[in-house]
C-alpha positions in Angstrom: 42.3 75.4 19.0 39.3 77.8 19.2 38.5 79.8 16.1 40.0 83.3 16.0 37.8 86.3 16.0 36.9 87.2 12.4 38.9 90.2 11.0 35.7 92.3 10.4 35.2 92.6 14.1 38.7 93.8 14.9 39.3 97.3 16.2 41.7 99.6 14.3 44.0 100.2 17.3 44.6 96.5 18.1 48.3 95.6 17.6 49.2 91.9 17.7 52.4 91.1 19.6 54.3 87.9 20.3 53.6 87.1 23.9 54.4 84.3 26.3 52.3 84.0 29.5 55.4 82.9 31.5 57.4 85.9 30.4 56.8 88.5 33.1 59.8 90.8 32.3 58.7 92.5 29.1 57.9 95.7 30.9 54.2 95.9 30.0 51.3 95.3 32.3 49.2 92.2 31.9 45.5 92.0 32.9 46.3 89.6 35.8 48.8 92.1 37.1 46.3 94.9 37.7 44.6 93.6 40.8 48.0 93.2 42.4 49.0 96.7 41.5 45.7 97.9 43.0 46.5 96.1 46.2 43.4 93.8 45.8 45.0 90.5 45.1 45.0 88.4 48.3 47.6 86.0 46.9 50.2 88.4 45.4 51.6 91.8 46.5 52.9 94.7 44.5 56.4 93.9 45.8 56.1 90.3 44.5 55.1 91.6 41.1 58.0 94.1 41.2 60.5 91.4 41.8 58.9 89.3 39.1 59.0 92.1 36.5 62.6 92.7 37.3 63.4 89.1 36.6 64.7 88.6 40.1 62.1 86.1 41.2 59.6 83.8 39.5 56.4 82.4 40.9 56.0 78.7 40.8 53.1 77.3 38.8 50.6 75.7 41.0 48.5 72.6 40.3 45.2 74.7 40.3 46.7 76.8 37.5 47.5 73.8 35.4 44.1 72.3 36.0 42.4 75.6 35.2 44.0 75.8 31.8 43.1 72.2 31.1 39.4 72.7 31.8 39.2 76.2 30.3 37.6 75.0 27.1 34.9 73.1 29.1 34.0 76.3 31.0 33.9 78.3 27.7 31.5 75.8 26.2 29.3 76.0 29.3 29.3 79.8 29.1 28.4 79.7 25.4 25.3 77.5 26.1 24.2 79.7 29.1 24.6 83.0 27.2 23.7 81.9 23.7 26.9 83.4 22.2 29.9 82.3 20.2 33.3 82.8 21.9 36.4 83.3 19.7 40.1 83.4 20.6 42.2 86.6 20.2 46.0 86.8 20.1 48.0 89.0 22.5 47.2 92.7 21.9 49.5 95.6 22.8 47.7 98.7 24.0 50.1 100.6 26.2 50.7 100.2 29.0 49.0 96.8 28.6 49.7 93.6 26.8 46.5 91.7 27.1 45.8 88.1 26.3 42.1 87.4 27.0 40.6 84.0 27.4 38.0 84.8 24.8 35.9 87.4 22.9 32.1 86.8 22.7 29.9 88.0 19.9 26.3 88.3 21.0 23.3 87.9 18.6 23.4 91.6 17.9 27.0 91.6 16.8 28.5 93.3 19.9 31.8 92.2 21.4 32.5 91.5 25.0 35.5 90.2 27.0 35.1 86.7 28.4 37.4 85.7 31.3 37.4 82.2 32.6 38.2 81.1 36.2 38.3 77.8 37.9 38.0 78.5 41.6 38.2 76.1 44.6 35.2 75.4 46.8 36.7 77.1 49.8 38.2 80.0 47.9 36.1 83.0 48.7 38.3 85.4 46.8 37.2 86.4 43.3 36.3 90.1 43.5 39.8 91.1 42.6 39.2 89.7 39.1 37.1 92.8 38.4 40.4 94.8 37.8 41.6 92.2 35.3 38.5 92.4 33.1 38.4 96.2 33.5 42.0 96.3 32.1 40.9 94.1 29.2 37.9 96.3 28.4 40.1 99.4 28.6 42.9 98.0 26.4 40.5 96.6 23.8 38.0 99.5 23.8 35.1 97.3 24.8 32.2 98.2 27.1 31.3 94.9 28.5 32.9 91.8 30.1 31.8 88.6 31.6 33.6 86.6 34.3 32.6 82.9 34.0 33.6 80.9 37.1 33.4 77.2 37.9 33.5 77.1 41.7 34.2 74.0 43.6 33.7 71.9 40.5 29.9 72.0 40.6 28.8 75.7 40.8 28.8 77.7 37.6 28.5 81.5 38.1 28.6 84.3 35.5 29.3 87.9 36.6 28.6 90.8 34.2 30.6 94.0 34.2 30.3 97.3 32.4 33.2 99.6 31.7 33.7 102.2 34.4 35.7 105.3 33.3 36.3 106.4 36.9 37.7 103.1 38.0 39.7 102.9 34.8 41.4 106.3 35.6 42.2 105.1 39.1 43.7 102.0 37.6 45.8 103.9 35.1 47.1 106.2 37.9 48.2 103.3 40.1 49.8 101.5 37.1 51.7 104.7 36.3 53.0 104.8 39.9 54.1 101.2 39.7 55.9 101.6 36.4 57.8 104.6 37.7 58.9 102.4 40.7 59.8 99.6 38.3 61.9 101.8 36.0 63.4 103.7 38.9 64.5 100.5 40.8 62.4 101.6 43.7 60.5 98.5 45.2 57.0 99.0 46.7 56.6 98.6 50.4 56.0 95.1 51.7 52.4 94.2 52.4 53.0 91.4 54.8 50.9 88.7 53.1 52.2 85.1 53.6 53.2 84.5 50.0 55.3 87.7 50.0 57.1 86.5 53.1 57.8 83.2 51.4 59.3 85.1 48.5 61.5 87.2 50.6 62.8 84.2 52.5 63.5 82.5 49.2 65.4 85.5 48.0 67.4 85.8 51.2 68.3 82.1 50.9 68.6 81.3 54.6 69.7 77.7 53.9 73.2 77.8 55.2 74.6 78.7 58.6 72.0 79.2 61.4 72.1 82.9 62.2 70.4 82.6 65.7 71.1 79.3 67.3 68.6 79.9 70.1 65.7 80.6 67.8 64.7 76.9 67.4 64.7 76.2 71.1 62.7 79.4 71.8 60.2 78.4 69.2 60.0 74.9 70.6 59.3 76.3 74.1 56.6 78.7 72.7 54.9 75.7 71.0 54.9 73.8 74.3 53.4 76.8 76.1 50.7 77.2 73.4 49.8 73.6 73.6 49.7 73.6 77.4 47.4 76.7 77.4 45.1 75.0 74.9 44.9 71.9 77.2 44.4 74.0 80.3 41.6 76.0 78.7 39.9 72.8 77.5 40.2 71.3 81.1 38.8 74.5 82.6 35.7 74.4 80.4 35.2 70.7 81.1 35.3 71.3 84.9 32.9 74.3 84.8 30.5 72.3 82.6 30.6 69.3 85.1 29.7 71.7 88.0 26.9 73.3 86.0 25.5 69.9 85.0 25.5 68.8 88.7 23.7 71.9 89.8 21.1 71.4 87.1 20.6 67.8 88.3 20.2 69.0 91.9 18.1 72.0 90.7 20.1 74.4 92.8 21.8 77.7 92.1 24.3 77.3 95.0 26.7 74.5 96.0 28.9 74.5 99.1 32.3 72.9 99.4 34.7 72.8 102.3 36.5 76.0 101.2 34.4 77.6 98.4 30.9 78.3 97.4 29.8 78.0 93.8 26.7 79.9 92.7 25.0 80.8 89.4 23.7 84.3 88.8 21.9 85.8 85.9 23.6 88.7 84.3 21.8 91.2 82.2 23.5 94.0 80.2 22.6 96.2 77.3 24.7 95.8 74.1 24.6 97.9 71.0 23.4 96.2 67.9 26.4 97.2 65.7 25.1 95.4 62.7 21.9 97.4 62.5 23.8 100.7 62.8 26.9 99.6 60.9 26.6 102.4 58.3 26.1 105.1 60.9 29.0 103.9 63.0 31.4 103.6 60.1 32.8 107.1 60.7 33.8 106.2 64.2 35.9 103.3 63.3 39.7 103.8 63.0 42.4 101.6 61.6 44.9 100.3 64.0 48.3 98.8 63.3 50.3 96.2 65.3 53.2 93.9 64.8 52.9 90.2 64.7 55.7 87.7 65.2 55.5 84.8 62.8 57.3 81.5 62.6 57.6 79.5 59.4 59.4 76.2 58.8 62.4 76.3 56.5 62.4 73.9 53.5 63.0 70.5 55.0 62.2 71.8 58.5 60.2 69.7 61.0 57.9 72.4 62.4 54.7 73.8 60.9 54.2 77.5 60.7 53.0 79.2 63.9 51.9 82.7 64.8 52.4 84.5 68.1 51.1 88.1 68.6 53.6 90.5 70.1 
């Protein structure tokens, strides 16, 4: 166990509470909930959090979560060496609307406190920006001005991100939290976001494990899969045939070839294109958001087919 923060550094408004990380139904907002409420969490939607807070659904603990906890102390020690600070533990603190349980509190050589949040991130996981809202919640709840996000990425890349408390962002955060809590207390669920994990949750809640509602769906899906595979093979064959013709023309050093019924020829096409990357900022005002529906297929538990996606 890591040594607890000495009492002389405690803030007057800190109120210690009994708190279990796995208990999501206490009605308060945890730091890890905030990015979800802000719509910034790529893995969890506000609707998923709403169901979780209602006690109607519980997210399964993943292997990366377990491993992350097991190596947390290693990352903290690495952080201490890099930053030349001492990191202490802190029990769960109630500061409405939050109950926060930080990974650590650092004391720098000048005696100032800062939040330390630890993350173990996979090598191919590019999503970490949403953790900003978590450390902002911690800073707000604890009355601290600084926070560090220490991340071990892919098992070999160690990154530390420094954050300052931002009052404007904090106000936005509190406004969105207030809206979420009103929906929670009023039994009004947020609108679905459409992310894959949310779809999995809804399917789990609907519990379609019994009678098959649409008997023709499996055969339709099977035929769609066959069509997609055939299209892929035809596109591959098309490219191979074109490449063979071009290679032959290069060997003969000709731009025209004549067959019995067709003539193949190569021509150079020039056209002007706008360098959108160079003028990205100026063009931003001309972009508009479009919305379309997408038909998705996902295998049921014990099903034989993998998920597939077909635009409609």
